[in-house]
C-alpha positions, 0 to 999 in steps of 0.5 A: 520471456514473453513477447511485449506488444508495442502499445497503440497510441490514440491521437487527437489534434496531433497529440497523444491522448490515450494508450491501448495496452495488451491486458496482460501488460496492463495487469502487470503494470498494476501489479508493479504499481501496487508493489511500489505503493506497498514498499512505500508504506512499509518504508514509512512504517519502519521510519516510525518508532514501535509501540507495543500494547499488552494483549489485555489493552489490545483486546480493550479496543482501539480506544485503549491508549498505552499509558503507564499510569493505568493499573496493570490488573483487571478491576 
């Protein structure tokens, strides 16, 4: 376990306005924030139904919308 240095607070007019952190603690905090954002995005993606496209439609690009009305072969 790593020793954690207590953050230094900067005060203006008796009120805290800024914090000075050890760079490693700052980087760890950013990593945890990114992990939390990734988890939130994953939960949002999992709450939506899955939609699949054939490889052919995928290769057509993002404008190709999955539609059963379109023919399955190349033309």
